[in-house]
C-alpha positions in Angstrom: 10.5 6.9 -26.5 7.6 9.7 -25.9 7.5 8.4 -22.9 11.3 9.1 -22.4 11.2 12.1 -23.8 8.3 13.0 -21.8 9.8 12.2 -18.4 13.2 13.5 -19.1 11.2 17.2 -20.5 9.0 16.6 -17.3 12.0 16.3 -15.4 13.8 19.1 -16.4 11.2 21.3 -15.9 10.9 20.3 -12.5 13.9 21.0 -11.9 14.1 24.5 -13.4 11.2 25.2 -11.1 12.9 23.4 -8.2 16.0 25.9 -8.5 14.0 29.4 -9.2 12.0 27.9 -6.0 14.9 27.6 -3.6 15.4 26.9 -0.3 13.0 29.7 1.5 9.6 28.3 -0.8 10.9 25.1 0.8 10.5 26.3 4.2 6.8 28.7 3.3 5.7 25.1 2.3 7.3 23.0 5.4 6.0 26.5 8.0 2.3 25.4 6.6 2.1 22.0 6.0 3.3 22.1 9.3 0.4 24.8 10.4 -2.0 22.2 8.9 -0.9 18.7 10.7 -1.8 20.7 14.2 -5.3 22.4 13.4 -7.4 20.8 15.9 -9.7 19.7 13.0 -7.5 18.0 10.7 -6.3 16.5 14.1 -9.6 15.4 15.3 -10.4 14.4 11.6 -7.7 12.3 11.3 -8.2 10.0 14.6 -11.5 9.9 13.6 -10.2 7.7 10.3 -7.7 6.1 12.1 -10.5 4.5 14.9 -13.0 4.1 12.0 -9.5 1.9 11.0 -9.0 -0.1 13.8 -12.8 -0.3 14.5 -13.3 -2.2 10.3 -9.9 -3.5 10.7 -11.3 -5.6 14.1 -14.6 -6.6 12.7 -12.7 -7.8 9.4 -10.2 -9.9 11.8 -13.6 -11.3 13.1 -15.0 -12.2 9.9 -12.0 -14.3 8.8 -11.1 -15.7 11.2 -14.6 -17.1 11.6 -14.3 -18.0 7.6 -10.6 -19.6 8.1 -11.3 -21.4 11.0 -9.1 -24.4 12.7 -7.1 -24.5 9.4 -5.4 -21.7 11.2 -1.5 -23.5 12.3 -1.6 -23.3 16.0 1.5 -21.1 15.6 -0.5 -18.0 14.4 -3.6 -18.5 16.4 -1.3 -18.5 19.7 0.1 -15.0 18.9 -2.8 -13.6 17.4 -4.8 -14.4 20.7 -2.0 -13.5 22.8 -2.4 -10.1 20.7 -6.0 -10.2 21.5 -4.7 -10.1 25.3 -2.8 -7.4 25.0 -5.2 -5.7 23.8 -7.7 -6.3 25.7 -5.6 -5.2 28.6 -5.2 -1.4 27.5 -1.6 -2.0 26.9 -1.8 -1.5 23.5 1.5 -2.4 22.3 3.1 -5.5 21.3 6.1 -7.5 20.2 6.3 -6.1 16.6 7.0 -2.7 18.4 3.8 -0.9 17.3 1.4 0.7 19.1 -2.6 0.6 18.4 -2.5 4.7 18.5 
């Protein structure tokens, strides 16, 4: 019961403070976040993090592939092979509607 009361009180407080701030404050926050997202340092950091994530995922895929070996069904291994070939040729696109960027 105490948690419900705390939640309802927080909800009410957030509503009151949010309604007082109004649309103007919302637009100001939105503009600030857009400026941060367009900052070259932020964009470089995000791209670096994405690249490192792709590298780590590739290493994990290799490690799991070695450990699992022939226990993977042929349909799955064929799908993985076709994805590797597509990313190796530089298109970066796959049939799942995702890209490598």
